[in-house]
N, C-alpha and C positions, 0 to 999 in steps of 0.2 A: 263919325264926327258930329252928328246931329243930336246926340244924347246931351241931356242937361248935365248929367254927372258922369265924369270920366274917371274911374278908379286907377290908382296906381298902388294898390295895396302892398304889393311885394316890396316896393321901395319904401313905403311908409314903415313896413315891418322891419326893414333893415336899419332905419333910423331909430326905431324903438329898441332894437336889440343891442345897439352899440354899447350902451352903458354896462351891459352884463358881461362884456368881454374885457373886464379890467385887467390890464397887464398881458393880454393875449391878442393883439392887434393882427397878427399874421393869420390866426384862425378866423377872425372876423372877415378879413380881406378875402380869404379862401371861400368862405360862405357867401360873400357878395358875388364873387366870380361865378361860382357854381349856381346860385340863384339865377344870375343873368343867363347862364347857359341853358338852364332848364326853361327859362322864360323864352329863350331863342327857339328851342326845340318845339315848345307847346303852342306859343302864340304867334311867332313871327317866322319870316323866311330869311332873316338877316342873321345867319349863323355867326356867332362870336361878337357881334356888334353890341348886343345887349350885355353880354357878359363883361365886356370892356367897360361899357357905360355904368353898369352896376358897380363894378369895382371902383370907377371914378367917383361914384355917389358914395361909396363906403369911405373913400379917402377924404372927400369933402365933409362928410359927416364926422369923421375923426378929427379933422382940423377945426370944424365949427364947435365941437365939444371941448376943444381947448380954450375957445373964446367965451363961450356961454356956459352958464350953470345949467344943471339938468332940472327944468321946470316946464310947466304947460306951455307958457308963452314962448320960451326959447325953442322948445321942440317944434312948435308951430312955425316959428321963423325958419328953422332948419328944413322943415317940410316944404315950405314956399320956395326956398332956394333950390333945393333938389328938384322939385317939379319944374321950375323955370329952366334950370340946367338940362334936364331929361327931355323936355317937350322941345327946347330950342335946338339941341344937338340932333334929336331924331328928325325934326322938321328939316334942318340943314342937310342931313344925310339923304333924306327922301328926295330933296330938291337936286342934290348933286347927282344922285343915281338916276334921276328922271322918273322916279316912280309917282310923283305927284307934281302938279303944276298949280298950286294954290297960292293965294295972296297971303300977306301978313296978317290979315283979319282972322284967317283960319287958325294961325298960330296963337294969336292972343286969345281967341275964343276957347281953344283947347286948353290954354293955361289956366284961364279963370274958371273953366268948368271943372278942371281937374282939382283946383284948390278948394272949391265948395265942398266936395265929398271927402277929400283926403284929409282936410284939417279936422272935420268932425271925426273921422276914423282915428286920426293920431291923437287927438285930445282924449277920446274915449279909451284908446288903447293905452295911453300914458297913465291915466288915472287907474286903470285896472291893474297894470303891471306894477305901478308904484305901490298900490295898496297890498298886492300879493307879496312883493319883495320886502316890504315892511313887516307884514304878518309872519312871513317864514324866515325873516332875517337873511335874505339873499343879498349878497354884496353886489354893489354897482357904483359906478361913477356918479357923483353928485355934482 
């Protein structure tokens, strides 16, 4: 929690990947769940919790893509919404289970520290994937 930058690259990658699953949301949701399950096994001791959270983030991403067009600013907004959702739910779960006893300042600090690095990552990732999809004529949701 003392790091200036707190990455959530897996979640950001799920946000970037959604437009490429045009017409196949079930497969996207399955990938979200499996990515969360892998995240559980590798990084945390909360088995299935991250799988469910990643699936929820996939659903949020799908709903936000209905509201927003696919551009750098909107993808950044989606990233911020997903970061706030993930950090808040994880903080709440850790409080409920008694794993941590920290104030809300820690929650807000982890959110804004996550936003710094992840916005840079998602903007860079969006620019790269957008250029690649245009160059190779890969279909995606706009």
